[in-house]
N, C-alpha and C positions, 0 to 999 in steps of 0.2 A: 504494500500500500504506500502511496505517496504522502509523506508527512505534510506537505503544503496543502494538498487537497483536504486531508483530514482536518487540519487546523482551520481551514477556511469554512468547512462545513460546521465545525464546532462553534466558530465565531457567529455564523449565521443563526444557529440554533439558540445561542445565548442571547443574541439580539432579539429574536422573535419571542422567546419565552420570557424575556425581561421587559418587553414592551419598548425596546430601543429602536430608533430610526437610524439606519446606517447612512453615514455620510460617505465613507470610503472603507476600505478593508481594515483600517486601523482606528477609526473614530466613529462613534455612534453617540446618540443623545436621546434624552427623554425630557419632556417638559412637564413640570408639576407646578401649577399656579404660576408664580412669577419667577420660578427658578428653572434653569436648564441644567440637567445633570449629564455630565460627559461620561462616556464609557469607552474604555480602550480594550477591545477584544484581544486575545492572544495573538501575537505577531512575531513569534520566533523565526518563522520561515519566510517572512516578508522582507524583500529588499527595499532599499531607499526609504527607510522608516521616517527619517527627518523630513524628507520632501512630502511624504504622504501626510504626516501630522500637520505640517505647515499649510498644505492645501486644504486639509480638513478643517483647520481652525479658521481659515479665510472663508470657507463655505459656511461654517457655523456663524461667523460674524454677519454674513449676508442674511441668514435666517433670523438672527437676533435683531438686526436693524429693522426688518420688516414687521417685527412683533413688539410693539411698544409696551406690552405687559411684562416682558422679561426685565427683571431688575438685577439678577446676578447669575453667574455661571459657576458651577461647582463640580468637584469630583471627590470621591472618597475611595481610596485604594491603597493597597500595599505599595504600589509604585510611588505614591506621594511620600510614604514613610521611608522608602528606600532611596529615593532620589529627589529630596525636597528642592534642591537647587535648580533642577529642570523647570520647576513650576515658579519659583520665586524670580528667576531671571526673565520670565516672560510676563511678570506682573501679578501673579497669583499670590495670595497670602496663605501660608500653610499653618494649620492648627490641629488641635486634638479633635477626636470624635467622641461624642457623648456615649455613655454606657447604654442609654436607651437605643440610639441608632445602631450601635454595635450589636446589641441583642436582637433587634428587629431584622437587620439585613446582613450581618457579618458574623453570625454566631459560629459558623464552621470555618471561618478564615483563620488559618494557622499563622500567617504573617502579621506583623504589626500594621496598623492602618492609620492614615491621617487624612485630613480634609484639606483641599486647596480650593480657594474661591476668589473670584474677581468680580468687581462691579461691572454693570453693563457699559458704563462710560469708558472705563479703562480697557475693557475687552474690545470694544469697537475701535478705540483709538489705536490699540496695538495690532489688531488683525484685519480691520476693514480696509480693503484696497480702495483708494480714492482715484 
């Protein structure tokens, strides 16, 4: 079996079962009220990750710009805990996750998790192409 095809199918399943809308192979999102939640499916077999993430964030900025209800963009993940600098260098603020959220959504997560979030204004300023 091809690892890339398996990983891609797994990512698609995770997006569908989690209610996430795929932007590209490495970036998905879900909107809940005034918040956009970013999801990054597994991408070990994907080439050009940085380019795909940048393109995905630009496309997400276009979506956010068209939806005035969106006030902030956030993600909660072990990736944030393991690589906080990746998020802070692009304008996100990194912080802890409440026990309530951990119990609701990440009870089986074996890694440490953290939250990264950014305001609508900062996100659009950073990622929207003019």
